One Martini backbone bead per residue (centre of mass of N, CA, C, O) as a GRO file, in nm:
protein
  295
    1MET     BB    1   0.042  -0.067   1.713
    2ALA     BB    2  -0.018  -0.379   1.585
    3ALA     BB    3  -0.334  -0.427   1.748
    4SER     BB    4  -0.534  -0.175   1.833
    5LEU     BB    5  -0.821  -0.268   1.672
    6ILE     BB    6  -0.846  -0.540   1.788
    7GLY     BB    7  -1.147  -0.738   1.935
    8ARG     BB    8  -1.153  -1.016   1.762
    9ASP     BB    9  -1.193  -1.293   1.617
   10GLY     BB   10  -1.081  -1.276   1.270
   11GLN     BB   11  -0.915  -1.031   1.273
   12VAL     BB   12  -0.756  -0.775   1.060
   13GLN     BB   13  -0.455  -0.575   1.064
   14TRP     BB   14  -0.370  -0.292   0.845
   15GLY     BB   15  -0.259  -0.070   1.006
   16ASP     BB   16  -0.567   0.124   0.992
   17LEU     BB   17  -0.697  -0.145   0.886
   18LEU     BB   18  -1.002  -0.327   0.925
   19LEU     BB   19  -1.072  -0.675   0.921
   20GLY     BB   20  -1.376  -0.842   0.934
   21PRO     BB   21  -1.560  -0.868   1.186
   22GLY     BB   22  -1.748  -0.564   1.196
   23THR     BB   23  -1.690  -0.483   0.899
   24ARG     BB   24  -1.659  -0.377   0.548
   25PHE     BB   25  -1.440  -0.628   0.554
   26TRP     BB   26  -1.461  -0.942   0.469
   27ILE     BB   27  -1.380  -1.265   0.526
   28ALA     BB   28  -1.362  -1.518   0.346
   29ALA     BB   29  -1.389  -1.859   0.341
   30GLU     BB   30  -1.078  -1.896   0.264
   31GLY     BB   31  -0.919  -1.681   0.392
   32LEU     BB   32  -0.594  -1.753   0.480
   33THR     BB   33  -0.278  -1.759   0.317
   34GLY     BB   34   0.044  -1.802   0.474
   35TRP     BB   35   0.014  -1.800   0.794
   36GLU     BB   36   0.033  -2.113   0.909
   37GLU     BB   37   0.243  -2.158   0.720
   38LEU     BB   38   0.530  -2.236   0.612
   39PRO     BB   39   0.784  -2.116   0.482
   40GLY     BB   40   1.012  -2.116   0.274
   41LEU     BB   41   1.304  -2.332   0.218
   42GLU     BB   42   1.651  -2.304   0.265
   43SER     BB   43   1.931  -2.522   0.194
   44ALA     BB   44   2.264  -2.684   0.282
   45ASP     BB   45   2.253  -2.936   0.145
   46ALA     BB   46   2.450  -3.245   0.085
   47ASN     BB   47   2.572  -3.472  -0.116
   48ARG     BB   48   2.713  -3.766  -0.139
   49PRO     BB   49   2.978  -3.865  -0.344
   50ALA     BB   50   3.007  -4.181  -0.188
   51GLY     BB   51   2.684  -4.221  -0.131
   52HIS     BB   52   2.410  -4.223   0.046
   53GLY     BB   53   2.271  -3.935   0.038
   54GLY     BB   54   2.338  -3.688   0.303
   55TRP     BB   55   2.386  -3.364   0.439
   56PRO     BB   56   2.274  -3.164   0.676
   57GLY     BB   57   2.177  -2.834   0.670
   58ALA     BB   58   2.096  -2.534   0.681
   59GLN     BB   59   1.795  -2.344   0.755
   60TRP     BB   60   1.610  -2.099   0.555
   61ALA     BB   61   1.379  -1.858   0.550
   62SER     BB   62   1.155  -1.720   0.360
   63PRO     BB   63   0.948  -1.515   0.265
   64ARG     BB   64   0.625  -1.411   0.347
   65VAL     BB   65   0.305  -1.502   0.201
   66VAL     BB   66  -0.007  -1.323   0.216
   67THR     BB   67  -0.352  -1.423   0.157
   68ALA     BB   68  -0.668  -1.246   0.094
   69GLN     BB   69  -1.013  -1.293   0.102
   70VAL     BB   70  -1.230  -1.010   0.029
   71TRP     BB   71  -1.520  -0.848   0.119
   72PHE     BB   72  -1.672  -0.586  -0.038
   73ALA     BB   73  -1.904  -0.439   0.226
   74PRO     BB   74  -2.083  -0.198   0.248
   75ASP     BB   75  -2.332  -0.015   0.346
   76PRO     BB   76  -2.635  -0.046   0.184
   77GLY     BB   77  -2.764   0.230   0.313
   78GLY     BB   78  -2.532   0.442   0.202
   79GLY     BB   79  -2.466   0.408  -0.079
   80PRO     BB   80  -2.235   0.533  -0.296
   81GLU     BB   81  -2.079   0.693  -0.080
   82ALA     BB   82  -1.998   0.451   0.100
   83ALA     BB   83  -1.852   0.293  -0.121
   84LEU     BB   84  -1.640   0.510  -0.188
   85ALA     BB   85  -1.517   0.534   0.094
   86ALA     BB   86  -1.424   0.236   0.110
   87LEU     BB   87  -1.248   0.237  -0.145
   88ARG     BB   88  -1.053   0.461  -0.052
   89ALA     BB   89  -0.953   0.315   0.201
   90LEU     BB   90  -0.832   0.077   0.046
   91ARG     BB   91  -0.636   0.232  -0.129
   92ALA     BB   92  -0.472   0.370   0.096
   93ALA     BB   93  -0.384   0.102   0.248
   94THR     BB   94  -0.276  -0.031  -0.055
   95ALA     BB   95  -0.044   0.127  -0.119
   96VAL     BB   96   0.256   0.211  -0.244
   97ARG     BB   97   0.542   0.108  -0.046
   98ASP     BB   98   0.857   0.084   0.115
   99GLU     BB   99   0.746   0.044   0.386
  100GLU     BB  100   0.672  -0.129   0.665
  101GLU     BB  101   0.397  -0.301   0.824
  102TRP     BB  102   0.154  -0.410   1.025
  103LEU     BB  103   0.035  -0.755   1.036
  104ALA     BB  104  -0.263  -0.865   1.200
  105VAL     BB  105  -0.376  -1.169   1.382
  106ARG     BB  106  -0.673  -1.322   1.523
  107LEU     BB  107  -0.662  -1.641   1.711
  108TYR     BB  108  -0.790  -1.768   1.984
  109GLY     BB  109  -0.672  -1.491   2.135
  110GLU     BB  110  -0.432  -1.468   1.934
  111THR     BB  111  -0.172  -1.229   1.849
  112LEU     BB  112  -0.015  -1.180   1.535
  113ALA     BB  113   0.285  -1.039   1.364
  114VAL     BB  114   0.396  -0.859   1.070
  115ARG     BB  115   0.625  -0.727   0.849
  116ALA     BB  116   0.485  -0.549   0.561
  117ARG     BB  117   0.374  -0.556   0.212
  118VAL     BB  118   0.204  -0.465  -0.056
  119VAL     BB  119   0.168  -0.667  -0.378
  120GLN     BB  120  -0.161  -0.696  -0.391
  121ARG     BB  121  -0.467  -0.579  -0.577
  122VAL     BB  122  -0.802  -0.716  -0.622
  123VAL     BB  123  -1.091  -0.556  -0.791
  124PRO     BB  124  -1.374  -0.643  -0.923
  125THR     BB  125  -1.537  -0.461  -1.202
  126ASP     BB  126  -1.840  -0.560  -1.210
  127ARG     BB  127  -2.174  -0.589  -1.196
  128GLN     BB  128  -2.184  -0.637  -0.890
  129PHE     BB  129  -2.023  -0.385  -0.810
  130LEU     BB  130  -2.229  -0.179  -0.932
  131ALA     BB  131  -2.511  -0.284  -0.823
  132ASN     BB  132  -2.421  -0.398  -0.507
  133ARG     BB  133  -2.142  -0.308  -0.387
  134THR     BB  134  -1.974  -0.581  -0.444
  135ALA     BB  135  -1.659  -0.766  -0.371
  136LYS     BB  136  -1.398  -1.002  -0.445
  137ALA     BB  137  -1.106  -0.958  -0.295
  138THR     BB  138  -0.741  -0.934  -0.330
  139LEU     BB  139  -0.484  -0.973  -0.084
  140GLN     BB  140  -0.122  -0.902  -0.069
  141TRP     BB  141   0.166  -1.005   0.123
  142LYS     BB  142   0.515  -0.919   0.218
  143ALA     BB  143   0.752  -1.080   0.438
  144MET     BB  144   1.085  -1.070   0.498
  145ASP     BB  145   1.004  -1.153   0.781
  146PRO     BB  146   0.853  -1.464   0.865
  147ARG     BB  147   0.804  -1.394   1.141
  148ARG     BB  148   0.582  -1.414   1.419
  149TYR     BB  149   0.458  -1.171   1.643
  150GLU     BB  150   0.389  -1.038   1.917
  151ALA     BB  151   0.217  -0.748   1.980
  152VAL     BB  152   0.370  -0.721   2.254
  153GLU     BB  153   0.624  -0.573   2.398
  154ARG     BB  154   0.913  -0.653   2.568
  155ARG     BB  155   1.063  -0.541   2.896
  156GLU     BB  156   1.401  -0.532   3.038
  157SER     BB  157   1.595  -0.447   3.333
  158VAL     BB  158   1.952  -0.402   3.429
  159GLY     BB  159   2.211  -0.394   3.643
  160LEU     BB  160   2.482  -0.396   3.794
  161PRO     BB  161   2.659  -0.546   4.005
  162ALA     BB  162   2.615  -0.563   4.360
  163PRO     BB  163   2.725  -0.560   4.659
  164GLU     BB  164   2.719  -0.662   4.957
  165PRO     BB  165   2.683  -0.504   5.260
  166GLY     BB  166   2.743  -0.694   5.490
  167LEU     BB  167   2.844  -0.679   5.800
  168ARG     BB  168   2.715  -0.616   6.128
  169TRP     BB  169   2.753  -0.422   6.407
  170PRO     BB  170   2.705  -0.645   6.600
  171LEU     BB  171   2.736  -0.968   6.602
  172GLU     BB  172   2.504  -1.221   6.474
  173TRP     BB  173   2.339  -1.519   6.521
  174PRO     BB  174   2.326  -1.559   6.222
  175LEU     BB  175   2.502  -1.468   5.963
  176ASN     BB  176   2.451  -1.155   5.766
  177TRP     BB  177   2.541  -1.028   5.445
  178GLY     BB  178   2.325  -0.988   5.260
  179ALA     BB  179   2.172  -0.845   4.972
  180PRO     BB  180   2.187  -0.773   4.661
  181THR     BB  181   2.051  -0.525   4.458
  182SER     BB  182   2.230  -0.657   4.213
  183THR     BB  183   2.324  -0.919   3.972
  184GLY     BB  184   2.297  -0.869   3.642
  185ASP     BB  185   2.041  -1.053   3.606
  186LEU     BB  186   1.819  -1.213   3.358
  187LEU     BB  187   1.494  -1.308   3.225
  188ALA     BB  188   1.426  -1.421   2.887
  189GLU     BB  189   1.116  -1.491   2.729
  190ASN     BB  190   1.033  -1.720   2.462
  191THR     BB  191   0.704  -1.833   2.366
  192GLY     BB  192   0.788  -1.941   2.105
  193SER     BB  193   0.937  -2.113   1.794
  194ALA     BB  194   1.133  -1.869   1.744
  195PRO     BB  195   1.379  -1.669   1.704
  196ALA     BB  196   1.468  -1.365   1.888
  197HIS     BB  197   1.549  -1.027   1.826
  198PRO     BB  198   1.690  -0.787   2.007
  199VAL     BB  199   1.697  -0.480   2.190
  200ILE     BB  200   1.986  -0.304   2.310
  201THR     BB  201   2.037  -0.087   2.604
  202PHE     BB  202   2.305   0.105   2.694
  203ALA     BB  203   2.377   0.267   3.010
  204GLY     BB  204   2.524   0.503   3.180
  205PRO     BB  205   2.798   0.452   3.363
  206CYS     BB  206   3.042   0.280   3.148
  207VAL     BB  207   3.280   0.013   3.067
  208ASN     BB  208   3.250  -0.218   2.855
  209PRO     BB  209   2.986  -0.339   2.760
  210ARG     BB  210   2.802  -0.650   2.856
  211LEU     BB  211   2.619  -0.925   2.692
  212ALA     BB  212   2.503  -1.243   2.807
  213ASN     BB  213   2.410  -1.569   2.688
  214ARG     BB  214   2.409  -1.844   2.888
  215SER     BB  215   2.234  -2.045   2.713
  216SER     BB  216   2.433  -2.007   2.436
  217GLY     BB  217   2.725  -1.836   2.468
  218VAL     BB  218   2.651  -1.555   2.371
  219TRP     BB  219   2.826  -1.234   2.313
  220LEU     BB  220   2.842  -0.876   2.392
  221GLU     BB  221   3.105  -0.625   2.319
  222TYR     BB  222   3.224  -0.281   2.401
  223GLY     BB  223   3.486  -0.039   2.334
  224ILE     BB  224   3.332   0.178   2.552
  225THR     BB  225   3.244   0.498   2.689
  226LEU     BB  226   2.983   0.567   2.920
  227THR     BB  227   2.812   0.823   3.017
  228ARG     BB  228   2.598   1.012   3.152
  229GLY     BB  229   2.329   0.971   2.907
  230ASP     BB  230   2.434   0.747   2.753
  231GLU     BB  231   2.373   0.544   2.444
  232LEU     BB  232   2.369   0.194   2.341
  233VAL     BB  233   2.230   0.057   2.040
  234VAL     BB  234   2.122  -0.282   1.977
  235ASP     BB  235   2.033  -0.439   1.667
  236ALA     BB  236   2.011  -0.769   1.596
  237ALA     BB  237   1.851  -0.776   1.328
  238ASP     BB  238   2.020  -0.535   1.173
  239GLY     BB  239   2.321  -0.493   1.290
  240THR     BB  240   2.321  -0.242   1.491
  241VAL     BB  241   2.529   0.040   1.630
  242THR     BB  242   2.422   0.309   1.845
  243PHE     BB  243   2.519   0.641   1.933
  244ASN     BB  244   2.290   0.854   2.040
  245GLY     BB  245   2.117   0.800   1.754
  246THR     BB  246   2.369   0.824   1.521
  247ALA     BB  247   2.636   0.675   1.569
  248SER     BB  248   2.841   0.434   1.470
  249ARG     BB  249   2.971   0.132   1.684
  250ARG     BB  250   3.050  -0.152   1.562
  251HIS     BB  251   3.373  -0.128   1.570
  252THR     BB  252   3.384  -0.174   1.904
  253ALA     BB  253   3.403  -0.458   1.899
  254THR     BB  254   3.529  -0.716   2.053
  255VAL     BB  255   3.706  -0.980   2.099
  256GLY     BB  256   3.455  -1.240   2.061
  257SER     BB  257   3.232  -1.093   1.963
  258ALA     BB  258   2.942  -1.127   1.826
  259PRO     BB  259   2.745  -1.108   1.587
  260GLU     BB  260   2.451  -0.951   1.613
  261GLU     BB  261   2.274  -1.165   1.447
  262LEU     BB  262   2.349  -1.405   1.672
  263PHE     BB  263   2.169  -1.253   1.880
  264ALA     BB  264   1.939  -1.470   2.039
  265LEU     BB  265   1.618  -1.584   2.141
  266ALA     BB  266   1.528  -1.866   2.239
  267PRO     BB  267   1.312  -2.086   2.296
  268GLY     BB  268   1.238  -1.980   2.604
  269ALA     BB  269   1.476  -1.954   2.841
  270ASN     BB  270   1.697  -1.664   2.906
  271GLN     BB  271   2.018  -1.608   3.031
  272LEU     BB  272   2.120  -1.288   3.142
  273SER     BB  273   2.428  -1.074   3.141
  274PHE     BB  274   2.550  -0.779   3.303
  275ARG     BB  275   2.857  -0.614   3.212
  276ALA     BB  276   3.171  -0.448   3.323
  277ARG     BB  277   3.473  -0.309   3.382
  278ASP     BB  278   3.310  -0.039   3.454
  279GLY     BB  279   3.075   0.109   3.703
  280ASP     BB  280   2.745   0.209   3.797
  281PRO     BB  281   2.510   0.030   3.970
  282GLU     BB  282   2.285   0.274   3.995
  283GLN     BB  283   2.289   0.364   3.663
  284ALA     BB  284   2.367   0.140   3.506
  285SER     BB  285   2.232  -0.027   3.203
  286ALA     BB  286   2.016  -0.292   3.066
  287THR     BB  287   1.791  -0.305   2.785
  288ILE     BB  288   1.538  -0.541   2.684
  289SER     BB  289   1.382  -0.587   2.362
  290TRP     BB  290   1.092  -0.798   2.276
  291ARG     BB  291   0.946  -1.059   2.066
  292SER     BB  292   0.782  -1.318   2.037
  293ALA     BB  293   0.835  -1.605   1.817
  294ASP     BB  294   0.690  -1.742   1.510
  295TRP     BB  295   0.619  -1.976   1.244
   0.00000   0.00000   0.00000
């Protein structure tokens, strides 16, 4: 979980390492830089060739760089052994790795997180470090996806539309056609300020599963037959489509289906609809997992 160790405002969790109030690694007065700031922006603006100004183009955010000034301050009563244990914990947590981990920060009761890697660790080994076993260290992370996500993932499931049960005899006035057990529609809310890319899991039995975002007009559909127990997982952020956890099925996208990377939940309420050419309304389903995203 992105912030399983955080228990109070001002704390920062990096993997299994907790920083901030109540820990042996205090956040210095300078705090964090690059966390609440907007990331760098690349734009496709173009100047007018024969006139003043230009045309605004699309803007794309660059990776986010977060820097923390941290006081290395183990328990003074623990002696050199406690200092060495804290130093080793810091080394292990900030080792060079290829994979990203969650970096989470809690402010005013809100916890947001990014997937990042450590790109810098500076621990001054000066006289103060040796004599008092304290040092003002600098830690720096780089998040290739600059959006900050809520710590807890949201998940909603919906089945295929089911018909109304219909009229019952003998007829009674007013006529009651009954309510459908499933409409095939659901509401996915992104409470942040940035678009969020969901993970969509289609489960059979159904033919040509389709999920449409009626709020944006973007939809995904795949020319594939899913039997009972089959799953087709679409990761909109990575642009992958995987059948039963192994084989890629991105090539089964039908004509008119959007590129997976364009299927995003805009800030606010998103009306989603699950449909299929054929399927079992009682067993087929679409499950949407996402985290609200902020700049």
